[in-house]
C-alpha positions in Angstrom: -7.7 29.6 -8.3 -10.0 27.2 -6.3 -10.4 27.8 -2.6 -8.1 25.9 -0.4 -9.3 22.5 0.7 -9.5 22.5 4.5 -8.1 19.2 5.8 -8.2 17.5 9.1 -5.2 15.0 9.5 -5.9 11.9 11.6 -2.9 9.9 12.8 0.7 11.1 13.1 2.7 7.9 12.7 5.0 7.2 9.8 2.4 7.8 7.0 0.5 10.5 8.9 3.6 12.6 9.3 4.4 12.3 5.6 0.9 13.1 4.5 0.6 16.0 6.9 3.9 17.4 5.6 2.5 17.1 2.0 -0.6 19.1 3.0 1.5 21.7 4.9 3.6 22.4 1.8 0.8 22.1 -0.9 -0.8 25.6 -1.4 -4.0 23.9 -2.4 -4.6 22.6 1.2 -5.0 24.3 4.6 -4.6 22.1 7.6 -7.3 22.9 10.1 -6.3 20.4 12.8 -4.3 17.3 13.6 -5.8 14.5 15.6 -4.2 11.5 17.3 -5.3 9.9 20.5 -1.9 10.6 22.2 -0.7 13.6 20.2 -0.4 15.9 23.3 2.1 13.6 25.0 4.3 12.9 22.0 6.7 15.2 20.0 5.2 16.9 16.9 7.4 17.8 13.9 8.4 21.5 13.9 6.5 22.3 10.7 3.3 21.0 12.2 3.5 22.5 15.8 1.3 25.5 15.1 -1.8 23.6 14.0 -4.7 22.9 16.4 -4.2 19.5 18.1 -6.9 17.1 19.1 -7.1 13.7 20.9 -10.7 13.0 20.1 -11.9 12.4 16.6 -15.5 13.5 17.1 -14.4 16.7 18.8 -11.9 17.4 16.0 -14.5 16.8 13.3 -17.1 19.0 15.0 -14.7 21.8 15.8 -12.8 22.1 12.5 -15.7 21.3 10.0 -13.2 20.2 7.4 -13.7 19.9 3.6 -11.5 16.7 3.7 -10.3 14.2 6.3 -7.0 12.4 5.9 -7.2 9.0 7.8 -3.8 7.6 8.7 -4.6 5.8 12.0 -4.5 2.1 12.8 -6.7 0.0 10.4 -9.3 -0.9 12.9 -10.4 2.8 13.1 -10.6 3.4 9.3 -14.2 2.4 8.7 -15.6 4.3 11.7 -13.7 7.5 10.9 -14.4 7.4 7.2 -18.2 7.0 7.7 -18.3 9.9 10.2 -16.2 12.1 7.9 -18.4 11.5 4.9 -21.6 11.9 6.8 -20.2 15.3 8.0 -19.7 16.3 4.3 -16.0 15.7 4.0 -14.0 14.0 1.3 -11.7 11.3 2.5 -8.1 10.3 1.9 -7.4 7.0 3.7 -4.3 5.0 4.1 -4.6 1.3 3.1 -6.4 -0.9 3.9 -9.9 0.6 3.4 -11.2 -1.5 6.3 -10.6 -4.7 8.2 -13.5 -6.6 6.7 -15.4 -6.6 3.4 -18.7 -5.5 4.8 -17.2 -2.2 6.1 -15.2 -1.7 2.9 -18.3 -2.0 0.7 -20.2 0.3 3.0 -17.6 3.0 2.8 -17.5 2.8 -1.0 -21.3 2.9 -1.2 -21.4 5.9 1.1 -18.8 7.8 -1.0 -21.0 7.2 -4.0 -24.2 8.1 -2.3 -22.8 11.3 -0.7 -20.8 12.2 -3.9 -17.6 12.3 -1.7 -14.2 11.7 -3.1 -12.5 8.6 -1.6 -8.8 8.2 -2.4 -6.9 5.2 -1.0 -3.2 5.3 -0.1 -2.1 2.8 -2.7 1.3 4.5 -3.1 2.5 2.2 -5.8 -0.2 3.6 -8.1 1.6 6.9 -8.2 5.1 5.4 -8.4 6.6 5.8 -11.9 8.8 2.8 -11.6 5.9 0.5 -10.5 3.7 2.0 -13.3 6.5 1.0 -15.7 6.9 -2.4 -14.1 3.2 -3.1 -14.7 3.3 -1.7 -18.2 6.2 -4.0 -19.2 4.6 -7.0 -17.4 1.5 -6.7 -19.6 3.7 -7.4 -22.6 4.7 -10.9 -21.4 1.6 -12.8 -22.6 -0.7 -15.0 -20.5 -0.8 -16.7 -18.1 1.5 -14.8 -15.7 3.4 -16.0 -12.7 3.8 -13.1 -10.2 6.2 -13.3 -7.2 6.2 -10.5 -4.6 7.2 -10.2 -1.0 8.1 -7.6 1.7 9.6 -9.1 4.9 10.8 -6.7 7.6 13.0 -6.9 10.6 11.5 -5.2 13.6 13.8 -3.3 15.9 13.9 0.2 17.5 10.7 2.1 16.6 9.7 -0.6 14.1 9.4 -3.1 16.9 6.5 -1.1 18.4 4.6 -0.1 15.3 4.9 -3.6 13.8 3.6 -5.1 17.0 0.7 -2.6 17.2 -0.2 -3.1 13.5 -0.5 -6.8 14.1 -3.1 -6.2 16.7 -5.3 -5.0 13.8 -4.2 -7.0 10.8 -1.6 -9.7 10.0 1.2 -8.6 7.7 -0.1 -10.3 4.5 -3.4 -8.4 4.9 -2.0 -5.0 5.9 0.8 -4.8 3.3 -0.6 -7.4 1.0 -3.3 -5.1 -0.5 -0.6 -3.2 -2.3 0.9 -6.2 -4.0 -2.3 -8.1 -4.9 -3.5 -4.8 -6.4 -0.4 -4.9 -8.6 -1.3 -8.5 -9.5 -4.8 -7.5 -10.5 -3.5 -4.6 -12.6 -1.0 -7.0 -14.4 -3.6 -9.6 -15.2 -6.8 -7.6 -15.6 -8.4 -10.9 -14.6 -10.8 -12.1 -11.9 -9.3 -13.8 -8.8 -11.0 -17.2 -8.3 -9.3 -18.9 -5.4 -6.9 -18.1 -2.6 -4.7 -20.2 -0.3 -2.8 -18.9 2.7 -0.3 -20.2 5.2 0.8 -18.5 8.4 3.0 -18.9 11.4 3.3 -17.1 14.8 7.1 -16.7 15.5 6.8 -13.6 17.7 5.5 -14.2 21.3 4.8 -10.5 21.9 2.5 -10.2 18.8 -1.2 -10.9 19.0 -1.5 -12.8 15.7 0.6 -14.6 13.1 3.6 -12.4 12.2 4.4 -14.4 9.0 2.2 -15.3 6.1 2.3 -16.4 2.5 -0.7 -16.2 0.1 -1.3 -17.8 -3.3 -4.0 -16.5 -5.6 -5.2 -18.0 -8.9 -7.0 -15.9 -11.6 -9.6 -16.9 -14.2 -7.1 -16.4 -17.0 -4.7 -19.1 -15.6 -2.4 -16.5 -14.0 -1.0 -17.3 -10.5 0.7 -15.2 -7.9 2.2 -15.4 -4.4 2.9 -12.7 -1.8 4.9 -13.2 1.4 5.2 -10.9 4.3 6.7 -11.2 7.8 7.4 -8.8 10.6 9.4 -9.3 13.7 12.9 -9.2 15.2 13.6 -12.7 13.9 12.9 -12.1 10.2 15.7 -12.8 7.7 16.8 -10.0 5.4 18.4 -12.3 2.9 15.3 -12.4 0.7 13.1 -9.6 1.8 12.8 -8.0 -1.6 11.4 -10.2 -4.4 9.3 -8.4 -7.1 9.0 -10.0 -10.5 6.5 -11.3 -13.1 7.0 -14.1 -15.6 5.1 -14.8 -18.7 5.5 -16.9 -21.9 7.4 -14.0 -23.5 9.9 -13.4 -20.7 10.1 -11.7 -17.3 10.2 -8.3 -15.6 11.9 -7.9 -12.3 12.7 -5.1 -9.9 16.2 -5.6 -8.7 18.9 -3.8 -6.6 21.4 -2.1 -8.8 24.7 -3.1 -7.0 26.4 -0.4 -9.0 28.7 0.6 -6.1 30.2 -2.8 -5.7 28.6 -3.5 -2.3 27.6 -7.0 -1.2 24.0 -7.8 -2.1 23.0 -8.3 1.6 24.4 -4.9 2.4 22.4 -3.4 -0.4 19.1 -4.7 0.8 19.5 -4.4 4.5 17.3 -2.1 6.8 14.1 -3.8 5.6 12.0 -1.8 8.1 13.2 1.5 6.5 10.1 2.9 5.0 12.0 4.5 2.1 13.2 1.1 1.0 9.6 -0.2 0.6 9.0 1.7 -2.6 12.6 2.0 -3.8 13.3 0.0 -7.1 16.8 1.1 -8.3 16.4 -0.6 -11.7 14.1 -2.9 -13.7 15.4 -6.0 -15.5 13.4 -6.9 -18.7 14.1 -10.4 -19.9 13.1 -11.6 -23.4 12.4 -15.3 -23.7 12.7 -15.5 -27.5 15.5 -17.9 -28.7 16.9 -18.4 -32.2 17.6 -21.5 -34.2 20.7 -22.2 -32.0 18.4 -22.0 -28.9 20.3 -19.0 -27.6 18.5 -15.8 -26.6 17.9 -13.4 -29.5 18.1 -10.3 -27.2 20.0 -9.6 -24.1 18.2 -8.5 -21.0 17.5 -4.8 -20.8 18.2 -2.9 -17.6 16.1 0.2 -17.0 17.5 2.6 -14.5 15.1 4.1 -11.9 17.8 6.1 -9.9 15.9 9.3 -10.4 12.6 7.9 -8.9 10.8 9.9 -6.2 11.5 9.1 -2.6 8.9 8.2 0.0 8.0 11.8 0.9 7.7 12.8 -2.8 5.4 9.9 -3.4 3.2 11.0 -0.5 3.2 14.5 -2.1 2.0 12.9 -5.4 -0.8 11.1 -3.6 -2.0 14.3 -2.0 -1.7 16.3 -5.3 -4.0 13.6 -6.8 -6.4 13.9 -3.9 -6.6 17.7 -4.5 -7.1 17.1 -8.2 -9.9 14.6 -7.6 -11.7 17.1 -5.4 -11.2 20.2 -7.6 -11.9 18.4 -10.9 -14.6 16.0 -9.7 -12.7 12.9 -10.9 -14.5 9.6 -11.2 -12.7 7.3 -8.7 -14.9 4.2 -9.3 -12.1 2.0 -10.6 -9.7 2.7 -7.7 -12.4 2.3 -5.1 -13.5 -1.0 -6.5 -9.9 -2.1 -6.8 -9.4 -1.3 -3.1 -12.3 -3.6 -2.1 -11.1 -6.3 -4.5 -7.5 -6.4 -3.1 -8.9 -6.5 0.4 -11.2 -9.4 -0.5 -8.2 -11.4 -1.7 -6.0 -10.8 1.4 -8.8 -11.5 3.8 -9.5 -14.7 1.9 -5.9 -15.7 2.6 -6.4 -15.0 6.3 -9.6 -17.1 6.2 -7.7 -19.9 4.5 -5.0 -19.8 7.2 -7.7 -19.9 10.0 -9.8 -22.6 8.4 -6.9 -24.6 6.9 -8.5 -24.8 3.4 -8.5 -23.2 0.0 -11.0 -20.3 -0.3 -13.0 -20.1 -3.5 -14.0 -16.5 -4.4 -17.5 -15.9 -5.7 
């Protein structure tokens, strides 16, 4: 059996706790330290209390000398921490996005290649069986595709604080948008050519626009939109729209409503992190009609009730990170995809700021 991968965990927020728990329970990893700038003044989960705690990244890196660093801090620290980690000889797992600008994103990927370090990005939908199925079915619909995706979240309780703090780094359509434009890119396999964004600032306490909508056009004629808003004022009536339409039909992720509940009740608690990856069922619509112009086939409903929960998805991500290190996997496609998705969402932010459509080179 390969030696354990000694990992330094950075950040202990929602995602950091989940990834730290995955390392703690995976026999292939050994946690050598946990770093957060305020970790000594906040509660630490019981399973993680016995690990060395640090409030300074440089000190943690120098003291622990890890084989790998897991970066789950705010986005504006990602590039700095990743560069330091790889220059110290460590592999890197990094929560999305890879950086807050394209220059840093490209620098990180180039450094990973130059140093032969594994760089795995936290694109959780890439390890989600239901989303993998959604993309597989979406590719059967012909071209061009129309893709409609959103994730609006009401901010209250703990979510009020972490949404507000996240907006200090990135607006919602950038921070969360990388997941969903990555899905669009996988569905089309095409090159994005232009992006248009709109935004609005509805939340006085937030530093930037807390609502945004982006439109992207691909060189195969496919188009997609993504919407994201955070704040205590956001509506939960339509926070969950995930579907793709093509000449041959449509594929949609839809709530099951199997227990007779009202739809609004089914899709409430939009800030609940477990709901962000939950699919419940996939609806597969076939557009073919017969001579009488009626549909030839009824819609298919594919149950996803046995899908992994959020923690189990984080476990899968870290199992893949371990596999990438131990088996020297080629991560070129996923690294390039992370830069590509960031380029699209940043173009949307540029479009908002400059009030114009942005053409992608």
